[in-house]
N, C-alpha and C positions, 0 to 999 in steps of 0.2 A: 504494500500500500504506500502511496506517495505521501510525503509529509504534508501536513496542513499548513496553510499560510500562517505567518507570525501572529495574525489576529485570531483569537480563539472564537469559536461559535458562541452564541449566547447561552447562558446557563439554562438548563432545561428543568422543567418541573418534574416531580417524581414519576408522573404518568408518562411524560415524554421520554425520560431517560430509560425506562424499561422497554420502550418499543423499538429502540435502535436509532442510530443517527447516520445511516449510510449516505443520506443526502449530502452530508458535509464532506464525505469523500468525493462525491461528484463535484461539489463546489471547489474542492482542492484541485481536481483535474482541470477545471475551467480556469482557475487561478493560474496554474502552471502554463496553460496554453496562452493566456493573455500576457503573462510575463515574457514568454518567448516572442510573441507577436510584437510587443513594444520594444524589446531588446533589438530585434532585427531592424525595425524601422528607425531606431535612434542612432544606430551605428554611424550613419553618414554624417550626422551633425557633429560628432566628435572627431571624425576623420577629415572634416572640412579644411583645417589648416594644411594637412598633408596633401590632400587632393588639389587644393588651390595652388600649391607649389608645383606639383607634378603636371597638372593640366592647365595651369595659368587661368584659373577661374577668377571672375569678379562677382560682386553681389548679384548682378543680373543673371549670370550663368547658373549660380546656385539656385536662384529663384525659379528659373526655367526648369531645372531638374526637380525641384520641389513641386512645381505645377504638374509635371508629368506624373508624379506619384499620386497627387490628389485627384487629378482628372481620372486616372485609371481606377483609383479607389472608389470614386463616386460612381462611375459606370458599373464597376464590379458590385457595389452595394445594391444597385437596382436589380441586378440579375441574380446575385448569389442568394438572396433571401428566398426567391422562388425555388432555386435549386435545392436549398436545404429543406424547405417545406416539402419538396417532392421526394428527395432521397431519404429524408429522415435525419435526425440529429447525428446519429452515430456515423454514417457514411459521409454525410455532408461535411461535418467538422473534420473528419479524417482527410478527405480529399483536399480541402482548403489548406490544412496545415502541411500536407505533403508538398503541395505546389509552392506555397510561399517559402518553405525551407529551401527548395531548389532555387527559387528566385534569389533568396538572400545569399546563398553560396555563389551564385552566378556573378555577383558583383565583383568577386575577386579576379575574374577573368576579363574584365572590361579594360579597354585600352584607349578610350576616347570619351570626350564629353557627351557626344551623341549616344555612345554606348551606355553611359550612366543613365541617360534619360530613358532608354529602352529598358534597362534593368530595373529602374525605379518604377516604371509603368507596370512591368510584370509583377513586381512585388506588391504594388498597390492593388491590382485587380485580384490577386490571390489572397492578400491579407484581409480583404473586405469580408471574407467569410467568418472571421472570428466572432464579431459581436452579434450578428444575427443568430449564429449557432449557440453562442453563450447565453443570450437572452432566452432563446427557445428552450435550452437545457434547464435554465432556472425556472421557467414557467412550468415545465414538466415535472420538476423534482421538488418544488417548494410550494407551500400554501401561500396565499396572497400576503398574509401578515409578515412572512419572513422573506419575501422576495427582494425588498429593497436592501435588507441586510446582506443577503446572499450575493446580490449584485454588487454591493459595496465591497464585499470581501474579494470576489473574483476580479472586480475592476481595479482593486489595489494592485493586482499583478502588473498593470500598466506602469504603475509607479515603481514597483520593484524592478521591472525591466529597465526603466529609466535610471534607477539607482545603480544597478549592476553595470550598465553601459559605461558611465564615466570612470568607474573604479577598475574596469578591465580593458576597455577598448584602447585608450591611449597607451597603456602599458604593453599590450600586444603589439600595437603599431610601432612603438619605440624599440621593442626587442626583436620581433621576428617579421615585421612588415605589415602594412595596412591590409594587404590581401588576406592574411590569416585572421584578421579581426572579423571579416565577413564569413570566412569558412567556419570558424569555431562557433560563432554565435548561430549561424544558420543550421549547423548540425544538431543543435539541441531539439529542434522540432521532431527529429526522427526518434529521439528518446521518448518524447511525449506520445508519439504514435503507438509505441509498444505498450505503454501504460493505458492508453485509451482503449485499445482493443481488449486488453486484459480485464479492465475494471468497469467498462461502461455498457449499459443497455438501458432501454426505456423502462420506467417503473413497472409497467404491466407485464414485462417479460424478464425481469431481473431476479435471478435465483438467490441473490444475497439479501434481498429486501424483505423484511418481515411484513406480515399482513397489517400489523398495527401501525407501522410506519407508512405503509401504502395508504391506509385509510386516513392517517393524519395529513399526508401530503395533499390528499384530495378532499379534505374536510370542508372546503369552500365550494365544492362541485356538487351540483344538484343531481346529476345523472352520471354515476360511476361507469356506466356502459359507454359513455362518450369520451373516456380518458385516452383511448387509443387513437390519438389524433393523427397518426401517420396514415390511417386508412380513410379519413374523411375527405370529402371533395374540397378542392382548393378554391380560393377566391381570387378573382381577377384584380389586377392593379386598378383598373378603372372603377370597379366597385369600391375598393378601399379608399380611393381618392375622392369618393363622393361624400365621405364622412368628415365632419368638422374635427373629430378626434384625431384623424390622420393628420390634418393640417396643423393642429396644435403641436403635435410631436414634430412634424416636419419643420415648422418655423422655429421651434425651440432649438432643434439641432442646427439649423441653418445659421442662427445667430451666435451660438456658443461653441460649436465644434472648432471654428477657425481660431478661437482664442487658445485652445489646447494645442493646435498645430503650431501656433506662434511660439508657445513655450518650448515645445519639443524641438523645433528646427532652428530657433533663433536664440535660445537662452545661452548656449556656449559662445555664440558670436557676440551677444551683448556683454558678457563678462570679459571677453577678449578686447572688444573695442572700447569699453568704458573703463576697465580696470587693468588691462594689459595681461590678463591671465591666458596662458597657452598650455597646450599639451596636458600633462597630468595635473597642472595647477588648477584646472577647472573641476577636477573630480569632486573635491569636498563641497564646494558651494552648490554644484548641480545635484549631487547626491542629497544634500540637505533639503533642497526644494522638493525633491520627490519623496523623501521621508515624510515631510509634512503632508504631501499629497496622499500618501498611504493612509495616514491618520484621518484625513478628510474623507477619503473614500469609504472607510468603514464607519466613521462617525455619521456620514450622510445617510447611511442605511439604518443606523441606530436611532436617529432623531425621529423619523416617522413611526418606527416600531414603538418607541416610548410613548409617543402621542396616542397611538392606537390602543396601547395597553391601559392608558388613562381614560379611555372611553371616547376618544375623538373619532369621528367617521374617517375611513381610510382616505377618501379624496381630500378632506380638509387637512388631515395630517400631512399628506403629500404636498399640498399647495403651501401650507404654512411653512413647512420645512424648506421648500424651494425659495420662498421669499426671504427667509432668514439667510439662506446660503447666498442668494444674489447680493444681499447687502454686504456680506463679508468680502466680496470681490472688490468693491469700490475703492478701498484704500490703496490699491495698486497705482492709482494716479499719482501718488506721492513717492513712488519708488526712487526716482532719480534725486529728488530733494533729500530724501533720507540717505541715499547712497553717498551724497556729498559729505555727510557727517561720518558715515562708516559704511563700507561695502556690505557688511553683514546685515545692516538694517534694510538695505535694498533686497538682499537675498531673503530676509525674513518676510517682508511684505509680499514679494513675488511668491514665496512659498505658501503663504496664507491664501493668496488668490488661487494658486494652483490646487491647494487643498479644497477650496470652495468649489472649484470646477469639478473635481472628482466627486465631491458630495452631491453636487448638482447632477452629475452624470448618473450616479447610482439611482437617483430618483426619477430622472427623465426617462431612463431606460425602463424603469419599473412601471411608468405610466402606460407603456404599451401592453403589458400583461394585465394591468388594471382595466384597460378600456377595450381590449380585443380578445376574441376567442383564441385558444392556444394554437389552433391550426393556421392562424394568420400572423402569429407573432413574428416569425422570421421575415416574412414579406414586409410587414409594416416597419420593422427595425431596419430592413434594407433600404426602404424608401427614405426613411429619416436619415440614415447614414449617407445616402447619396446626396441629400440636401446639405448635410454637414460638410461633405467633401466639396460640393459646389460653392458653398460659402467660403471655404478655405481657399479655393481657387480664385474667387473674386477678390478676396482680401489680399492675397499674394500678388495677383496680376494688376489690380487697380490701385492698391495702396502700397504694399510692401515693395514690390519690384520698382515701380517708378519713383516712389518716395525715397527708398533707401539708396537707389543709384544716384538720385539728384543730390541728396544731402551728403552722401559719401564724396561726390565730385567737388563739393565746396567745403569739405572737411568739417561738417556740422552734423554728423550722424546722430549725436545725442538728441537733436530735434525730432528725428524720425522715431526714435524710441519713445520720446515724450508723447507724440501723437498716438502711437500704438497703445501705450498704457491707458490713455483716456478711452480709446475704443474698447479695451478690455474691461474697464471699469463700468461702462454703461450697457454692455451687450446683454448681460443676464437680467437686469431689471426690465429692459425692453422685451426680452423673450418671455419673462414671467407675465407681463401685462397682456401680451398677445395670447398666450396660452390660457390665461384666465378668461378672456372674452370668448375664445373659441370653444372651450370645454369647461365651463364653470363648475360642474359637479363631476366631471370625468366619468360619466356613465358608460357602462360596458355596452359595446355594440351587440345588438341582437340581429344577426344576419337575415333572419326571416321577418322580424318586425322591427324595422330600422329605428334605433335611438340615435339622436343627433347631438346631444350635449352632455 
């Protein structure tokens, strides 16, 4: 059995503890996959100084490579959710991980800037499978009240991947070459595949799952005969897009996902340009940001669970949590002013904002399983993921690329980061307002008798 993530599952009541907790083993598997997923995509940001020297890149070249990843990721998100809903969680997740691991390793054999764009595109389209598969797995294996916490735990794998990357990638590059950084990190996906096929099956067919835990997982399902979602008819994109709930999720992802992309791809560059940190020097501050993010991810799942346990309706608990989280991002607008006093104050406020994003992510992903039947979860997650990727492309192409190149040319790059931090600070509050008006009570869709709010 694979080790559980550093954050422990919630304390169980005596009844719950006797029924088993295999669902947390499944959560650990998804945590591991998400760690590898983010480790593979974060490698290039830490190798940027080495690749800039070898391939003579400027900020525009790097932005173009980033756009290639995001465009492919967005298009992949739209299709991969449908594929996972069709193939089922087990085979869909495995296929995605196999292909993105090959793509990650393939970076080591690239010899041109164009080649990196192609490699990043292939990585983007294949990595798109992680979150639709992960959210579908969580919907299948957890009752509604635990889903945000489970999502927060597995989503903290993205932070762990981002922590491992700065602690290992520059060291590998310095000692045995940048190519090996891609090869070693990419190979971890094949380790996960062995564990996945050994330990995973849907609850209805899992030999290790007790009947008591099966009943607990489906305690919020009226018709237990309907839990074998793999065999139910699929729902078209056009029908899904007719629901306001879909658009609430789509707009929430469109506005906030680009902020996480900014942290992931530009944080090492910010530390380099603002404070002169290079190579292994960035390891500690970058790792510190993602340690805080891990805390935020799990905390973001705990907050609504605590509200629900206190008697608050699930939709109100979710929305209240998301508003509090959105407010926690806003102080990032003061990052540079604080950084003039001490670099670590800037790192702290960026870390809090990144933690708030992950808390937000744990909740916005859970709104999908709150508002949609399980057989549509991967498809809706994919649509929202595509919107998030498109938002990232627009931010990079219209703001980051032109703005960063311009301010870099006049040696005032700090102004570009100042503008970006204000965008970060306001994105979540705008997203919350739009989601509130589109789905005020986050009612679950009834595909036969359409509910719209």
